[in-house]
KEKEGU-317365 format. One record per residue (C-alpha): residue number from 1; x negated, y, z; residue in three letters. Coordinates in pm, 1 decimal, decimal comma, always signed. Layout:
<pts>
<pt><pos>NUM</pos><px>X</px><py>Y</py><pz>Z</pz><code>ALA</code></pt>
...
</pts>
This chain:
<pts>
<pt><pos>1</pos><px>-10887,4</px><py>+11525,7</py><pz>+10582,8</pz><code>UNK</code></pt>
<pt><pos>2</pos><px>-10875,7</px><py>+11477,6</py><pz>+10970,4</pz><code>UNK</code></pt>
<pt><pos>3</pos><px>-11112,3</px><py>+11362,3</py><pz>+11188,9</pz><code>UNK</code></pt>
<pt><pos>4</pos><px>-11065,3</px><py>+10913,8</py><pz>+11142,7</pz><code>UNK</code></pt>
<pt><pos>5</pos><px>-11400,4</px><py>+10852,6</py><pz>+11325,8</pz><code>UNK</code></pt>
<pt><pos>6</pos><px>-11194,3</px><py>+10702,8</py><pz>+11654,5</pz><code>UNK</code></pt>
<pt><pos>7</pos><px>-10961,2</px><py>+10530,8</py><pz>+11396,2</pz><code>UNK</code></pt>
<pt><pos>8</pos><px>-11309,3</px><py>+10406,3</py><pz>+11184,6</pz><code>UNK</code></pt>
<pt><pos>9</pos><px>-11528,1</px><py>+10306,0</py><pz>+11525,5</pz><code>UNK</code></pt>
<pt><pos>10</pos><px>-11258,0</px><py>+10102,0</py><pz>+11729,0</pz><code>UNK</code></pt>
<pt><pos>11</pos><px>-11196,7</px><py>+9889,9</py><pz>+11284,1</pz><code>UNK</code></pt>
<pt><pos>12</pos><px>-11598,9</px><py>+9883,4</py><pz>+11178,8</pz><code>UNK</code></pt>
<pt><pos>13</pos><px>-11601,4</px><py>+9725,1</py><pz>+11624,6</pz><code>UNK</code></pt>
<pt><pos>14</pos><px>-11353,0</px><py>+9504,6</py><pz>+11593,0</pz><code>UNK</code></pt>
<pt><pos>15</pos><px>-11337,2</px><py>+9330,2</py><pz>+11187,6</pz><code>UNK</code></pt>
<pt><pos>16</pos><px>-11666,4</px><py>+9446,7</py><pz>+11114,5</pz><code>UNK</code></pt>
<pt><pos>17</pos><px>-11579,4</px><py>+9610,0</py><pz>+10863,8</pz><code>UNK</code></pt>
<pt><pos>18</pos><px>-11798,3</px><py>+9905,7</py><pz>+10627,2</pz><code>UNK</code></pt>
<pt><pos>19</pos><px>-11780,9</px><py>+10288,9</py><pz>+10789,7</pz><code>UNK</code></pt>
<pt><pos>20</pos><px>-11782,2</px><py>+10456,8</py><pz>+10442,4</pz><code>UNK</code></pt>
<pt><pos>21</pos><px>-11524,7</px><py>+10228,3</py><pz>+10315,1</pz><code>UNK</code></pt>
<pt><pos>22</pos><px>-11293,8</px><py>+10225,2</py><pz>+10603,9</pz><code>UNK</code></pt>
<pt><pos>23</pos><px>-11298,2</px><py>+10631,3</py><pz>+10521,1</pz><code>UNK</code></pt>
<pt><pos>24</pos><px>-11199,4</px><py>+10655,0</py><pz>+10176,6</pz><code>UNK</code></pt>
<pt><pos>25</pos><px>-10911,2</px><py>+10402,1</py><pz>+10280,0</pz><code>UNK</code></pt>
<pt><pos>26</pos><px>-10838,5</px><py>+10569,3</py><pz>+10497,9</pz><code>UNK</code></pt>
<pt><pos>27</pos><px>-10829,3</px><py>+10907,9</py><pz>+10311,7</pz><code>UNK</code></pt>
<pt><pos>28</pos><px>-10667,9</px><py>+10771,6</py><pz>+10012,1</pz><code>UNK</code></pt>
<pt><pos>29</pos><px>-10396,7</px><py>+10687,4</py><pz>+10267,0</pz><code>UNK</code></pt>
<pt><pos>30</pos><px>-10326,2</px><py>+11032,2</py><pz>+10407,5</pz><code>UNK</code></pt>
<pt><pos>31</pos><px>-10354,8</px><py>+11258,6</py><pz>+10055,7</pz><code>UNK</code></pt>
<pt><pos>32</pos><px>-10003,3</px><py>+10934,9</py><pz>+10064,1</pz><code>UNK</code></pt>
<pt><pos>33</pos><px>-9885,3</px><py>+11125,3</py><pz>+10385,0</pz><code>UNK</code></pt>
<pt><pos>34</pos><px>-9977,9</px><py>+11438,6</py><pz>+10238,9</pz><code>UNK</code></pt>
<pt><pos>35</pos><px>-9781,8</px><py>+11358,8</py><pz>+9870,0</pz><code>UNK</code></pt>
<pt><pos>36</pos><px>-9469,2</px><py>+11237,9</py><pz>+10055,7</pz><code>UNK</code></pt>
<pt><pos>37</pos><px>-9541,8</px><py>+10849,5</py><pz>+9872,1</pz><code>UNK</code></pt>
<pt><pos>38</pos><px>-9590,4</px><py>+10712,8</py><pz>+10225,0</pz><code>UNK</code></pt>
<pt><pos>39</pos><px>-9442,2</px><py>+10864,4</py><pz>+10633,0</pz><code>UNK</code></pt>
<pt><pos>40</pos><px>-9718,4</px><py>+10916,4</py><pz>+10887,3</pz><code>UNK</code></pt>
<pt><pos>41</pos><px>-9507,0</px><py>+10609,9</py><pz>+11048,3</pz><code>UNK</code></pt>
<pt><pos>42</pos><px>-9557,1</px><py>+10321,0</py><pz>+10840,8</pz><code>UNK</code></pt>
<pt><pos>43</pos><px>-9975,7</px><py>+10422,7</py><pz>+10746,7</pz><code>UNK</code></pt>
<pt><pos>44</pos><px>-9994,7</px><py>+10391,6</py><pz>+11157,5</pz><code>UNK</code></pt>
<pt><pos>45</pos><px>-9818,4</px><py>+10096,6</py><pz>+11156,3</pz><code>UNK</code></pt>
<pt><pos>46</pos><px>-9997,5</px><py>+9940,7</py><pz>+10779,8</pz><code>UNK</code></pt>
<pt><pos>47</pos><px>-10258,5</px><py>+10094,7</py><pz>+10992,7</pz><code>UNK</code></pt>
<pt><pos>48</pos><px>-10283,1</px><py>+9848,4</py><pz>+11379,4</pz><code>UNK</code></pt>
<pt><pos>49</pos><px>-10173,6</px><py>+9601,1</py><pz>+11166,6</pz><code>UNK</code></pt>
<pt><pos>50</pos><px>-10445,5</px><py>+9508,6</py><pz>+11011,0</pz><code>UNK</code></pt>
<pt><pos>51</pos><px>-10822,1</px><py>+9382,5</py><pz>+11040,9</pz><code>UNK</code></pt>
<pt><pos>52</pos><px>-10994,5</px><py>+9398,2</py><pz>+10698,3</pz><code>UNK</code></pt>
<pt><pos>53</pos><px>-11080,0</px><py>+9725,1</py><pz>+10515,2</pz><code>UNK</code></pt>
<pt><pos>54</pos><px>-11020,5</px><py>+9565,1</py><pz>+10220,0</pz><code>UNK</code></pt>
<pt><pos>55</pos><px>-10669,2</px><py>+9446,1</py><pz>+10263,0</pz><code>UNK</code></pt>
<pt><pos>56</pos><px>-10572,6</px><py>+9798,8</py><pz>+10451,0</pz><code>UNK</code></pt>
<pt><pos>57</pos><px>-10777,9</px><py>+9973,0</py><pz>+10120,7</pz><code>UNK</code></pt>
<pt><pos>58</pos><px>-10586,9</px><py>+9731,4</py><pz>+9795,7</pz><code>UNK</code></pt>
<pt><pos>59</pos><px>-10248,7</px><py>+9797,2</py><pz>+9999,9</pz><code>UNK</code></pt>
<pt><pos>60</pos><px>-10356,5</px><py>+10172,9</py><pz>+10016,2</pz><code>UNK</code></pt>
<pt><pos>61</pos><px>-10449,1</px><py>+10095,2</py><pz>+9597,3</pz><code>UNK</code></pt>
<pt><pos>62</pos><px>-10135,9</px><py>+9966,6</py><pz>+9459,0</pz><code>UNK</code></pt>
<pt><pos>63</pos><px>-9910,5</px><py>+10147,3</py><pz>+9656,8</pz><code>UNK</code></pt>
<pt><pos>64</pos><px>-10126,3</px><py>+10511,9</py><pz>+9512,5</pz><code>UNK</code></pt>
<pt><pos>65</pos><px>-10117,5</px><py>+10338,3</py><pz>+9154,6</pz><code>UNK</code></pt>
<pt><pos>66</pos><px>-9703,8</px><py>+10272,0</py><pz>+9190,6</pz><code>UNK</code></pt>
<pt><pos>67</pos><px>-9678,7</px><py>+10608,3</py><pz>+9253,7</pz><code>UNK</code></pt>
<pt><pos>68</pos><px>-9903,5</px><py>+10777,3</py><pz>+8984,3</pz><code>UNK</code></pt>
<pt><pos>69</pos><px>-9787,4</px><py>+10525,1</py><pz>+8670,6</pz><code>UNK</code></pt>
<pt><pos>70</pos><px>-9395,2</px><py>+10477,4</py><pz>+8876,7</pz><code>UNK</code></pt>
<pt><pos>71</pos><px>-9326,1</px><py>+10844,2</py><pz>+9006,7</pz><code>UNK</code></pt>
<pt><pos>72</pos><px>-8894,7</px><py>+10790,0</py><pz>+8926,4</pz><code>UNK</code></pt>
<pt><pos>73</pos><px>-8911,1</px><py>+10468,2</py><pz>+8992,1</pz><code>UNK</code></pt>
<pt><pos>74</pos><px>-8855,1</px><py>+10250,2</py><pz>+9409,5</pz><code>UNK</code></pt>
<pt><pos>75</pos><px>-9122,3</px><py>+10374,7</py><pz>+9654,2</pz><code>UNK</code></pt>
<pt><pos>76</pos><px>-9391,2</px><py>+10111,6</py><pz>+9618,0</pz><code>UNK</code></pt>
<pt><pos>77</pos><px>-9422,4</px><py>+10168,8</py><pz>+10032,4</pz><code>UNK</code></pt>
<pt><pos>78</pos><px>-9041,1</px><py>+10040,4</py><pz>+10052,8</pz><code>UNK</code></pt>
<pt><pos>79</pos><px>-9067,5</px><py>+9738,5</py><pz>+9805,6</pz><code>UNK</code></pt>
<pt><pos>80</pos><px>-9374,5</px><py>+9633,2</py><pz>+10034,6</pz><code>UNK</code></pt>
<pt><pos>81</pos><px>-9208,5</px><py>+9687,3</py><pz>+10332,4</pz><code>UNK</code></pt>
<pt><pos>82</pos><px>-8873,8</px><py>+9490,3</py><pz>+10237,0</pz><code>UNK</code></pt>
<pt><pos>83</pos><px>-9084,4</px><py>+9188,8</py><pz>+10102,0</pz><code>UNK</code></pt>
<pt><pos>84</pos><px>-9223,7</px><py>+9208,5</py><pz>+10447,2</pz><code>UNK</code></pt>
<pt><pos>85</pos><px>-8886,0</px><py>+9275,1</py><pz>+10621,1</pz><code>UNK</code></pt>
<pt><pos>86</pos><px>-8793,6</px><py>+8984,6</py><pz>+10416,1</pz><code>UNK</code></pt>
<pt><pos>87</pos><px>-8982,3</px><py>+8740,0</py><pz>+10546,6</pz><code>UNK</code></pt>
<pt><pos>88</pos><px>-9103,5</px><py>+8504,4</py><pz>+10860,9</pz><code>UNK</code></pt>
<pt><pos>89</pos><px>-9471,0</px><py>+8691,7</py><pz>+10811,8</pz><code>UNK</code></pt>
<pt><pos>90</pos><px>-9577,5</px><py>+8912,2</py><pz>+10945,7</pz><code>UNK</code></pt>
<pt><pos>91</pos><px>-9688,9</px><py>+9234,2</py><pz>+10774,1</pz><code>UNK</code></pt>
<pt><pos>92</pos><px>-10005,8</px><py>+9141,1</py><pz>+10946,7</pz><code>UNK</code></pt>
<pt><pos>93</pos><px>-9995,1</px><py>+8787,9</py><pz>+10730,3</pz><code>UNK</code></pt>
<pt><pos>94</pos><px>-9960,2</px><py>+8992,3</py><pz>+10415,4</pz><code>UNK</code></pt>
<pt><pos>95</pos><px>-10230,3</px><py>+9270,7</py><pz>+10444,7</pz><code>UNK</code></pt>
<pt><pos>96</pos><px>-10473,4</px><py>+9013,9</py><pz>+10451,7</pz><code>UNK</code></pt>
<pt><pos>97</pos><px>-10311,2</px><py>+8840,0</py><pz>+10190,0</pz><code>UNK</code></pt>
<pt><pos>98</pos><px>-10298,3</px><py>+9151,2</py><pz>+9911,5</pz><code>UNK</code></pt>
<pt><pos>99</pos><px>-10638,9</px><py>+9189,0</py><pz>+10080,9</pz><code>UNK</code></pt>
<pt><pos>100</pos><px>-10788,8</px><py>+8843,3</py><pz>+9943,0</pz><code>UNK</code></pt>
<pt><pos>101</pos><px>-10554,9</px><py>+8884,0</py><pz>+9616,2</pz><code>UNK</code></pt>
<pt><pos>102</pos><px>-10765,0</px><py>+9269,9</py><pz>+9511,0</pz><code>UNK</code></pt>
<pt><pos>103</pos><px>-11084,3</px><py>+9118,0</py><pz>+9630,8</pz><code>UNK</code></pt>
<pt><pos>104</pos><px>-11040,4</px><py>+8847,4</py><pz>+9369,3</pz><code>UNK</code></pt>
<pt><pos>105</pos><px>-10919,1</px><py>+9059,3</py><pz>+9110,4</pz><code>UNK</code></pt>
<pt><pos>106</pos><px>-11206,8</px><py>+9326,8</py><pz>+9169,6</pz><code>UNK</code></pt>
<pt><pos>107</pos><px>-11438,0</px><py>+9023,7</py><pz>+9145,7</pz><code>UNK</code></pt>
<pt><pos>108</pos><px>-11308,5</px><py>+8946,8</py><pz>+8855,1</pz><code>UNK</code></pt>
<pt><pos>109</pos><px>-11246,0</px><py>+9294,6</py><pz>+8723,9</pz><code>UNK</code></pt>
<pt><pos>110</pos><px>-10916,3</px><py>+9237,6</py><pz>+8681,7</pz><code>UNK</code></pt>
<pt><pos>111</pos><px>-10666,4</px><py>+9538,1</py><pz>+8777,4</pz><code>UNK</code></pt>
<pt><pos>112</pos><px>-10336,5</px><py>+9411,0</py><pz>+8905,3</pz><code>UNK</code></pt>
<pt><pos>113</pos><px>-9997,2</px><py>+9637,9</py><pz>+8953,4</pz><code>UNK</code></pt>
<pt><pos>114</pos><px>-9808,3</px><py>+9617,6</py><pz>+9294,2</pz><code>UNK</code></pt>
<pt><pos>115</pos><px>-9541,9</px><py>+9435,7</py><pz>+9140,6</pz><code>UNK</code></pt>
<pt><pos>116</pos><px>-9727,5</px><py>+9109,8</py><pz>+8969,5</pz><code>UNK</code></pt>
<pt><pos>117</pos><px>-9873,7</px><py>+9151,2</py><pz>+9403,4</pz><code>UNK</code></pt>
<pt><pos>118</pos><px>-9580,6</px><py>+9086,5</py><pz>+9597,6</pz><code>UNK</code></pt>
<pt><pos>119</pos><px>-9426,9</px><py>+8832,3</py><pz>+9280,3</pz><code>UNK</code></pt>
<pt><pos>120</pos><px>-9727,1</px><py>+8702,5</py><pz>+9395,4</pz><code>UNK</code></pt>
<pt><pos>121</pos><px>-9737,1</px><py>+8672,3</py><pz>+9733,4</pz><code>UNK</code></pt>
<pt><pos>122</pos><px>-9373,9</px><py>+8595,5</py><pz>+9752,4</pz><code>UNK</code></pt>
<pt><pos>123</pos><px>-9397,7</px><py>+8289,2</py><pz>+9561,7</pz><code>UNK</code></pt>
<pt><pos>124</pos><px>-9649,2</px><py>+8179,2</py><pz>+9815,1</pz><code>UNK</code></pt>
<pt><pos>125</pos><px>-9499,7</px><py>+8233,2</py><pz>+10047,1</pz><code>UNK</code></pt>
<pt><pos>126</pos><px>-9254,6</px><py>+7972,9</py><pz>+9966,5</pz><code>UNK</code></pt>
<pt><pos>127</pos><px>-9509,0</px><py>+7748,5</py><pz>+9925,8</pz><code>UNK</code></pt>
<pt><pos>128</pos><px>-9625,6</px><py>+7807,3</py><pz>+10275,3</pz><code>UNK</code></pt>
<pt><pos>129</pos><px>-9263,5</px><py>+7771,3</py><pz>+10403,9</pz><code>UNK</code></pt>
<pt><pos>130</pos><px>-9245,6</px><py>+7412,4</py><pz>+10221,9</pz><code>UNK</code></pt>
<pt><pos>131</pos><px>-9622,3</px><py>+7247,1</py><pz>+10445,2</pz><code>UNK</code></pt>
<pt><pos>132</pos><px>-9551,3</px><py>+7078,5</py><pz>+10753,8</pz><code>UNK</code></pt>
<pt><pos>133</pos><px>-9634,0</px><py>+7230,1</py><pz>+10942,9</pz><code>UNK</code></pt>
<pt><pos>134</pos><px>-9555,3</px><py>+7550,7</py><pz>+10823,6</pz><code>UNK</code></pt>
<pt><pos>135</pos><px>-9883,9</px><py>+7720,8</py><pz>+10623,9</pz><code>UNK</code></pt>
<pt><pos>136</pos><px>-10015,9</px><py>+8099,2</py><pz>+10569,4</pz><code>UNK</code></pt>
<pt><pos>137</pos><px>-9939,2</px><py>+8311,3</py><pz>+10376,9</pz><code>UNK</code></pt>
<pt><pos>138</pos><px>-10329,5</px><py>+8379,8</py><pz>+10328,4</pz><code>UNK</code></pt>
<pt><pos>139</pos><px>-10374,3</px><py>+8032,8</py><pz>+10282,1</pz><code>UNK</code></pt>
<pt><pos>140</pos><px>-10110,3</px><py>+7959,9</py><pz>+10024,4</pz><code>UNK</code></pt>
<pt><pos>141</pos><px>-10244,0</px><py>+8300,7</py><pz>+9815,4</pz><code>UNK</code></pt>
<pt><pos>142</pos><px>-10560,3</px><py>+8146,5</py><pz>+9878,0</pz><code>UNK</code></pt>
<pt><pos>143</pos><px>-10469,2</px><py>+7763,6</py><pz>+9774,1</pz><code>UNK</code></pt>
<pt><pos>144</pos><px>-10294,8</px><py>+7941,8</py><pz>+9457,6</pz><code>UNK</code></pt>
<pt><pos>145</pos><px>-10534,1</px><py>+8197,2</py><pz>+9322,4</pz><code>UNK</code></pt>
<pt><pos>146</pos><px>-10762,7</px><py>+7862,2</py><pz>+9327,2</pz><code>UNK</code></pt>
<pt><pos>147</pos><px>-10565,9</px><py>+7601,5</py><pz>+9175,4</pz><code>UNK</code></pt>
<pt><pos>148</pos><px>-10366,6</px><py>+7853,9</py><pz>+8856,9</pz><code>UNK</code></pt>
<pt><pos>149</pos><px>-10606,1</px><py>+8160,8</py><pz>+8945,4</pz><code>UNK</code></pt>
<pt><pos>150</pos><px>-10465,4</px><py>+8563,1</py><pz>+8837,9</pz><code>UNK</code></pt>
<pt><pos>151</pos><px>-10345,4</px><py>+8429,3</py><pz>+8464,7</pz><code>UNK</code></pt>
<pt><pos>152</pos><px>-10034,0</px><py>+8275,1</py><pz>+8674,4</pz><code>UNK</code></pt>
<pt><pos>153</pos><px>-9927,2</px><py>+8697,3</py><pz>+8803,6</pz><code>UNK</code></pt>
</pts>
């Protein structure tokens, strides 16, 4: 494993996250790079945009699970980044929302696929854009999960 100590130190200092969780998430990201699922460039882009270890870890876990379950389907990273690129919300907003959904699913001992999470986020994106002033993606996710729960995924 590469030496991620500087990244972990910086991320724990700025976000207050757990160093061991950052190390595990970074190691998972590195394994995705080694497997050819994730490029170093996109890994760095995601890492630069994320503040929360749960958001980063959730994103890496969803991409990893997608690659394992659908090795011959479109790459999960490409699906995720295509949604982000088509959205008026920044990568960091998408990652924050992914983290919130993953935390909620974990608390309820539910498992979600990347496709389910992306579909839910797209619906929340539409809702956030209809608000005046325009809301945040994560706020729309929180509201949707509070109102409908994970069952609507």
